[in-house]
N, C-alpha and C positions, 0 to 999 in steps of 0.2 A: 495881556490882561487875563486875570484869573476869573473864571466863570463861577459864580456862586449858585448853588442849587437850592431850591426851596426845601423846607422840611418835609414836604409831601413827596418830593422826588425820590425815585428808587436809588438806594445807595449800595445795593449788592453788586459785587463785581460780576461782569458778564450780563447784566440786565439789559433789556432792549431800550434803545434811545431813539426810536423812530420819530417820535414827535419832536424831540429836541433837535435832531439833525435835519428835519424837514426844511426849516428856514435857513439853516447854515449852508445847505448844499447849493443855494442860489448864489453864494459868493463866488466870484470868478477870479481867475488870474492869480495876482499876488496878494490875495486876501490874508495869507498867513504872514506876509512881511509887514502889513499895516493893519493891526488889529482893529483900528477905528473905522476902517473901510474907505479912507480917503486915498486917492491915487498917489503913488510914490513918485517923487521927482526924479529919482535915479532910474537909469535904464536897467532893465533886468540883466543880471549877469548870466552869461552863457556858461554852462558846465563844460569843462574840457573833456573830450572823449577819453575813455579808458585806454591806456596803452595796450597795444596788441603785441603779444609775444610771438615772434615768428619761430617756426620749427627749424632746428639746425639742419643745414643741408648736408647730405651725405657726401663724403669725398668722392670725387669723380675718378673713375678708373682710368689708368694711364693707357695710352695706345698700345704699349707693350703687353699689358695684361690682357687687353681685348683681342689682340692679334695672336696671342699665344695659344696654340691648339691644345685641347685636352685629350690626352691619350685614351684609347678605348680601355675600359676596365674589364679585362679578360678574366680576372680572378675575383671579381666582386669585392675589391678592396675598399671601395667607398662605403660599403656597409659597416666596416669596422673602423673607419677613420673618422674621428670626431670633426665636425664642421664648426666653423666660427659662427656664432650667433650674430646676425645683423642687428644693430641698434634699432629699436623700435622708434618710429617717429613720435616726437613729443606731441601730446594732445594739446590742441588749441583751447585755451580757457574760454568758457562761455562768457559772453558779454553780460555784465551785471544788469539786473532788471532796473528799469527807470524808477526813481523814487517818486511817490505821489507829490504833486505840487499844489493840490487844493484839498479842501475839506471833503469835497465830494469824492475825490479819488481815495482819500483816507477811508471814507465810509465804505466804498466799494471793496477796498483792500481788506477792511475789517470783516465785511460780510463773507468774502471769499475765504479768508483764514478761518473764520468760525465754521463755515461749511466743511472745510478740509478737516478741521479738528473733530467735528461730529462724525464725519465719514470714517475717520481713522478710529475713533472710539467704538463705532459700530462694528468695524472689521475686527478689532481686538476682542470685543465681546463675542462675536460669532466664532472666532478661532478658539477662545476659551471654552465656549459651549461645545464645539465640535471635539476638542481634545478631551473634555470631561466625558461626553457620550462615547467617544471612541475608546477611552480607557475602560469605561464601565462595560462596554460590549466585549472588549478583549478579555477582561477578567471573567465575564460570564462564560464566554466560549472556552477559555482555558479551564475554568472550574468544571464545566460540563464534560470536556474531554478527559480531565483527570478523574472525574467520578466514573465515567465509562470504563476507563482503564483499570481503576481500582476494583470495580465490580467484576471485570473479566479476570483479574488476578485472583480475587477472592473465590470466584467460581472454580477456577483451575485448581486452587489450593484445596478446596473442599473435595473435588473429584480425586485429586491425588491422595488426600488423607483417607478417603473411603477405600481407594485401591490398596493403600498400605494396610488398612485394618484387616483386609482379607488375606493379604500375603504374609504380613508379620505384624500382628496387633501390638506387640511391645514397642514398635517404632512409631506408632501413630500418636497424634497430639492428644487424642482422647485418653489413651492409656496413661500418658505422662501426667495429664491433669487430674484424672480421677483416681489413679492408683499409685503411680510412682512417687509423685510429690507428697501426698499425705503419708505414705509409708516412711519416706525419708525424714519427714518432720517428726513423726512419732519416735523414730530411733534417736534423733538428735535430742528430743525431750528426755527420753529414758536415760541416755548416756549423761545428760546434764545433771539428772537427779542422783546418779551414783557417783558423780565426781567428788572425790575426797573421802569416800567410804573405804575403810580398810577391812579386808577379809583374810581369813586364816585358812590355809590349805590343810589337807589331811595329815601332812607331815609336820604341821606346826609352823610353816612358813607364812609370814604376814606380808601382804602386798596390797596394792590399790586395786579396786574393783574395775573390771573391763567389760567389753561387750561379750566376751566369751562366757562370763558368768550369767548374762541374760540369756544367751543362746542355750545354756545348760538347763534352764528352767522352761524354755520354750519347747524343747524336744521331748518332754516327759509329760505324763498325765498330770492333771491339775492337783491331785492329792499329794503326789510326790514332789511336785513343783513347790507346793506350799511349805513342805518340810525343808526342802533345800533352801528356799528363800529365808525361812526363819533361822536356820543354822548359819547361813552365809551373811545375811544383811541385818538380822536382829530386829530392832524396832522399825527399820525401814522396809520390812518384808511386805506389809500391806500395800505400800506405794509401789513396790516392784511388781507385785501380783497384778495391780491395776494396769501397769505398763504392759505386762505380759498379755493380758486379755486384749488390750487395744492392738498390739502388734499382731496377735494371732488373727483377729478379725480382719484387719487390713490385708494380711497375707493371704488368708483364705479367699477373700473377695477378689483379690488380684488373680490368683490361680484359677478361680472359677471363670472369670471373664476371659482369660487367655484360652482356656479349654473351649468355651463357647464359640469364640471367634475362629478357632481352628476348625471346629465342626462346620461353622458357617462358610469358611473359606473352601473346605472340601466340597460341600454341597454346591457352592457357587461354581466351582470348577466343573462339577458334573453337569449342572444346568447350562453352563457356557458351552461345554462340549456337545451337548444335545442340540443347542441352538445353532452352533456352527455346522454340525452334521446335517441338520434339517435344511439350512440354507444351501449347503453344497448339493444335497440331494435334489432340491428344487431346481437349482441351476443346471444340473446334469439332465434332469427330465425335460426342462425347457429346451436345452440344446439339442437333445436327441429328437424332440418333437419337431422343432424348426427344421432340422436336417432332413427328417423324413418327409415333411410337408413339401419342401422344395424339390426333393427328388421326384415326388409324384407330380407336382405341378409343372416342372420343367424337365421332363425326361430327356429332351434333346441336349441338355447341358450336363445334367448330373446322373442320368441313368445309363446303364450299360446297354449296348446294342449287340444283337447276334451278328456274328461275322466280322465284327470290328475288334479283332484281338489287340491290336496296338492301342486303340483308344481305351479299351477296358483295362489294359495293363497300366496306362497312365492314371486312371482313376484309382486303381489299387495302391499305386505309389503315393498318391495324394492322401488317401485314407491313412496310410502309415505315418505320413508326415504330420497329419492332424493329431493322431493319437500321441505322438511324441511331444508336439508343441503344446497342446492344450490339456492333455491328461497325464502326461509323463509316463505313458505306457509304451511297451515295446522297446525298452532300454535294457541293454545287457546287464544282468544282475552283478556280474563280476567287475563292472567298471567302477572306478573310484568316484568319490563324491564330486570332485572338481570336474572330472571328465563328463559325468552325467549332467552337471549344470551347463557345461559348455555345449553339449549336444542339444539339450533342450532349448538353450538360448539361440543357437543357430537355426534350429527348426522353427522357432517363433519368428525369427527374422525372415526366413523363407516364406512362411505363411503371410507375413505382413507385405512382403514384396509382391507376391502373387495377387493379394487382395488389391494392392495399389494399381497393378497393371490390368486387372480384369476389366474395369470400365472402359478403358481406351481400346483394348483388344476387342471387346464386344462391339464397340462402336464401329471399328474397322470391318468386322465381319458383316454387320448389318449394312454398311455402305457397299461392300462388295456384292452382297446378295441383291441389293437394290439395283446395282449397276448391271449385274447378270440378268435380272428380270427385264430391265429396259432393253438390253441388247437382244434378248430372246424375242421381245415384242417387236422390235424393228425387223429382225430376221423373218418373223412370221408375216409381217406386212409385205416384205419384199417377195416372199414366196407366193403369197396370194395374188400379187399384182403382176406376175410373169406373163408376157404376151403369148397368145396361142399361134397356131399355124394357118390361120385364115379360115373363112367360112364358118366362123363361130366355134371352131374346134380348138380346144386348149391343149397344151402339151401334156396335161395330166390325163386327158381322155383319148388322145390320139393313139391309134394302134400302129405299131411298127410295120412297114411293108414286108410282105413275104419274099418278094424278089425284085429284080430291077424293073421288070415290066410294070408291076404294081406301083413302084415308086414313080415311074414316068406318068402313069395314069393319074396319080394324086397331085401332080403339079397343077398350079392355077391355070385357068383357061387363057390368061394373057400370054402364056408362053406357048 
């Protein structure tokens, strides 16, 4: 039977039908088979169970194969021998879900499906949002990293360009931008204006004008240049003189800038030399001061002692090693450069090794001194506790007997 809805009933797909299903959910059993609600005369048909597909059984191993012993793999051959893949057991299909048999079950299934749909839509929306935010965050991080890298590259380029200005100004970016490019463009303009002009040499030969003709009026005073330009270029002489003035201005400006930067570079080198010399002088003074202070505060370690010739000799040898390693002094002037470098490097290695061993050796000396002090203390206790000869007389105060008779007289009265 087709159910007709009233005009006021909702017609949109997916709308709620809670009120409409409230009365229908009460229909039981085979209400779907008999729309009028009367009991059916036929017995309900039982659904046949779904056929179950059994997994294929693996072939059983023969007794011969089971009893056959496997030899020991002394050469690890199994590692290189391909093994036969065992067929995977067939997956048992899941039993189909039971179909709803009443409107109530249809209603429950509908609600469950709708909930799953809404949950799935929410998950999709969350994933889309996370992807959008993640992409935006990654772009921001990449942009920030790229900007930092570009700033570092720009800073290094500026430092290098500044260094180049002092060393060779003509190779700097500023020189090319302010002087080289404008001068080249001025020459190209001048050569373009004389293109097609015919000039006559002193011997009467006629030819095309070239840059040599412009150079001829550049290297002479302006009055003579005007005469040469009039004779050579005729009506075009005023335009050529304008190019001459522009080329001279750019050339003079370029040469002046090069000269200034040469002077700046020379002064900069002087200032740098003074700065380096000042730093080296300060380092030497600090080294000598620290050296002297430690000699005074720890004379038992760094100071010479009267009567200890061997120890003082070792200190002198160490001083020579320090001068070679740290100052480069005391090296034979006739030695070659490579030999000097090798000697200084070896001396530095010796200083480093001695500095490394100093702490441990110093600790060993302190431990030995402590042990000696403990032993001396024990010996002192033993000596002070030595028993006397009786009658309150200790061995330290007892006088030796003069003769045998005196010795007999000094024996205890018990004898």
